[in-house]
C-alpha positions as CSV (number, residue, x, y, z in Angstrom):
1,M,-4.9,13.9,-20.2
2,C,-5.2,12.1,-17.0
3,R,-2.2,13.6,-15.5
4,N,-3.3,17.3,-16.3
5,W,-6.4,16.5,-14.4
6,F,-4.4,15.1,-11.5
7,A,-1.9,18.0,-11.5
8,G,-5.1,20.4,-11.2
9,I,-6.4,18.6,-8.4
10,M,-3.1,18.9,-6.3
11,F,-3.5,22.6,-6.8
12,A,-7.1,23.3,-6.6
13,K,-7.7,26.6,-4.6
14,N,-11.4,26.0,-3.9
15,T,-13.9,23.0,-3.2
16,K,-16.0,23.6,-6.4
17,L,-12.9,23.4,-8.7
18,F,-11.6,20.5,-6.7
19,I,-14.7,18.4,-7.2
20,Y,-14.8,19.3,-10.9
21,L,-11.1,18.3,-11.4
22,H,-11.7,15.2,-9.3
23,Q,-14.6,13.9,-11.4
24,K,-12.7,14.8,-14.6
25,M,-9.8,12.8,-13.5
26,N,-12.0,9.8,-12.6
27,A,-13.4,9.8,-16.1
28,C,-10.2,9.9,-17.6
29,I,-8.8,7.1,-15.4
30,N,-11.9,5.0,-16.8
31,S,-11.3,5.6,-20.1
32,V,-7.5,5.4,-20.0
33,H,-7.3,3.3,-23.1
34,S,-7.5,6.4,-25.0
35,Y,-4.4,7.6,-23.5
36,N,-1.1,6.5,-25.0
37,F,1.3,6.0,-22.1
38,E,4.7,5.4,-23.3
39,T,5.5,2.4,-20.9
40,R,3.5,0.1,-18.7
41,G,5.8,1.1,-15.8
42,Q,4.9,4.7,-16.4
43,W,1.1,3.8,-16.2
44,I,1.6,2.0,-12.9
45,K,3.5,5.0,-11.4
46,F,0.6,7.3,-12.5
47,V,-2.2,5.1,-11.1
48,L,-0.4,4.6,-7.6
49,A,0.2,8.3,-7.4
50,A,-3.4,8.8,-8.4
51,A,-4.6,6.2,-5.9
52,A,-2.5,7.6,-3.1
53,W,-4.1,10.9,-3.5
54,L,-7.5,9.3,-3.3
55,L,-6.4,7.5,-0.2
56,L,-5.5,10.8,1.6
57,L,-9.2,12.0,0.6
58,A,-10.3,8.8,2.3
59,T,-8.8,9.6,5.4
60,A,-10.3,13.0,5.7
61,G,-13.7,11.2,5.3
62,G,-12.9,9.2,8.5
63,L,-13.3,5.8,6.8
64,F,-11.5,3.7,9.4
65,A,-10.8,3.2,13.0
66,Q,-7.0,2.7,13.4
67,A,-4.2,2.0,15.8
68,P,-1.8,5.0,16.2
69,A,1.2,2.7,15.6
70,I,0.3,1.6,11.9
71,T,-2.1,3.6,9.7
72,V,-4.0,1.2,7.2
73,K,-6.1,2.6,4.4
74,A,-7.9,1.0,1.4
75,L,-9.0,2.7,-1.7
76,D,-12.2,0.6,-1.7
77,P,-13.1,-0.3,2.0
78,N,-16.2,-2.2,1.2
79,P,-16.4,-5.9,2.1
80,A,-15.1,-8.3,-0.6
81,A,-14.0,-5.4,-2.7
82,T,-10.6,-5.5,-4.3
83,S,-8.5,-2.4,-3.4
84,L,-5.1,-0.9,-3.2
85,Y,-4.0,-0.6,0.4
86,S,-1.5,1.9,2.0
87,F,0.3,1.1,5.2
88,T,2.0,4.0,7.1
89,F,4.2,3.5,10.4
90,N,7.6,4.5,11.8
91,L,10.4,2.0,11.4
92,S,11.3,0.0,14.8
93,D,14.9,-0.4,13.4
94,S,17.0,0.6,10.7
95,L,16.4,-0.7,7.1
96,P,19.2,-1.3,4.7
97,P,18.9,-1.2,0.9
98,Q,18.8,-5.0,0.7
99,G,16.3,-5.2,3.4
100,A,12.4,-6.2,3.3
101,I,9.3,-5.2,5.1
102,S,6.8,-8.0,5.5
103,I,3.2,-7.8,6.6
104,L,1.2,-10.5,8.1
105,F,-2.5,-10.1,7.4
106,A,-5.7,-11.5,9.2
107,E,-7.3,-14.4,8.0
108,G,-9.9,-13.7,5.1
109,F,-7.8,-11.2,3.1
110,D,-6.9,-12.7,-0.6
111,L,-3.4,-11.7,-1.3
112,S,-3.1,-13.8,-4.4
113,N,-3.3,-10.9,-6.7
114,V,-0.9,-8.7,-5.0
115,S,1.9,-7.8,-7.9
116,I,2.6,-4.1,-7.1
117,A,4.4,-2.6,-4.2
118,A,5.5,1.2,-4.0
119,S,6.5,3.9,-1.6
120,S,6.8,7.6,-1.5
121,V,9.6,7.5,1.1
122,I,11.6,4.3,0.4
123,K,13.8,5.0,-2.7
124,G,15.1,2.5,-5.2
125,G,12.3,0.0,-6.0
126,L,10.3,-2.5,-4.2
127,T,9.4,-6.1,-5.3
128,P,6.5,-7.9,-3.4
129,Y,6.4,-11.7,-2.9
130,V,3.5,-13.5,-1.3
131,K,3.6,-16.5,1.0
132,G,0.3,-17.4,2.7
133,R,-0.9,-14.5,4.7
134,E,2.3,-12.7,4.4
135,V,3.3,-10.2,1.8
136,I,7.2,-9.5,1.7
137,V,8.1,-6.2,0.2
138,V,11.9,-6.5,-0.7
139,R,14.1,-3.5,-1.5
140,R,16.0,-3.7,-4.7
141,G,19.5,-2.9,-3.2
142,E,19.2,0.8,-4.4
143,G,18.4,3.9,-2.4
144,G,20.0,4.8,1.1
145,A,19.3,3.1,4.4
146,L,16.4,4.3,6.3
147,K,16.9,5.2,10.1
148,S,15.1,3.7,13.0
149,G,12.1,5.8,13.8
150,E,11.6,7.1,10.2
151,R,8.0,7.2,9.1
152,V,7.5,5.2,5.8
153,D,4.7,4.3,3.8
154,I,3.9,0.9,1.5
155,L,1.5,0.7,-1.1
156,L,0.0,-2.6,-2.2
157,S,-2.1,-3.7,-5.1
158,A,-4.2,-5.8,-5.4
159,I,-5.8,-7.0,-2.4
160,K,-9.3,-8.5,-2.0
161,N,-11.2,-7.6,1.3
162,P,-13.0,-10.2,3.4
163,A,-16.5,-10.4,3.4
164,G,-16.9,-8.9,6.8
165,P,-15.9,-5.4,8.2
166,G,-13.5,-6.5,11.0
167,P,-11.7,-5.3,12.9
168,F,-8.6,-6.9,11.7
169,T,-5.4,-7.2,13.4
170,L,-1.9,-7.1,11.2
171,K,1.7,-7.4,12.0
172,V,4.6,-5.7,10.4
173,F,8.2,-7.0,10.6
174,L,11.5,-5.6,9.5
175,H,14.3,-7.8,7.9
176,R,18.0,-7.2,7.1
177,D,18.2,-9.3,4.1
178,G,15.2,-9.6,1.8
179,A,16.4,-12.0,-0.8
180,R,17.5,-14.5,1.9
181,L,14.3,-14.1,3.6
182,V,12.3,-14.9,0.4
183,K,14.5,-17.9,-0.3
184,E,14.1,-19.2,3.6
185,R,10.4,-18.7,3.1
186,N,10.0,-20.7,-0.1
187,A,12.3,-23.4,1.2
188,G,10.2,-23.6,4.6
189,T,13.4,-23.3,6.5
190,A,12.3,-20.2,8.3
191,P,8.3,-20.0,8.4
192,L,6.8,-17.0,10.1
193,L,5.4,-18.2,13.3
194,P,2.0,-16.9,14.4
195,D,3.2,-15.5,17.6
196,A,6.0,-13.9,16.4
197,K,6.8,-10.3,17.8
198,G,6.3,-7.3,15.3
199,M,4.7,-3.9,15.1
200,E,1.0,-4.5,15.5
201,G,-2.2,-2.5,14.2
202,Q,-5.9,-2.7,14.2
203,F,-8.4,-1.4,11.6
204,T,-11.9,-1.8,10.5
205,L,-13.3,-1.7,7.0
206,G,-16.3,0.3,6.0
207,A,-17.4,3.1,3.9
208,N,-18.6,6.5,5.5
209,Q,-21.9,6.7,3.5
């Protein structure tokens, strides 16, 4: 079962065992149709957990040049590839249970297939909305408020990379009322201005091969 291989990876004691279990998990994921998950939501949670772990492996390999304020990682950093992304940063303000985090991407990223958002820190569930170059990740009103300065992460899937390696600049914004923000964006009454001030980070795509 895929989850057994994944659990083994987490507790592998040596390199050879780690590589063996990693290969087994990849093979299991590739043939996942043979595994009977109880619900689609359970499968999504598993994939995100596995992908998050693989992203940690990618960091150890030095795949990106990153700014300290925002850490950006792609599971597949190759140009034009479709990938799961993670974004890690410290909150510049508190974030209530009904709040939202929006990410403004550089030109060239295809966000049209973004349909999953998750976090290992932000509790209560997240819902992503795409508006142009912006992805708005809205909290569902559950879980506690997060304090200013707290380090959080966001996982988004699936994002198609630009044709070139960059470097790219993105901005992150915090919002007090996520539902209202989405409504205003859709109505065009509160568009995101290109020069709006937010947390800013740079990153470069490229596999370390």
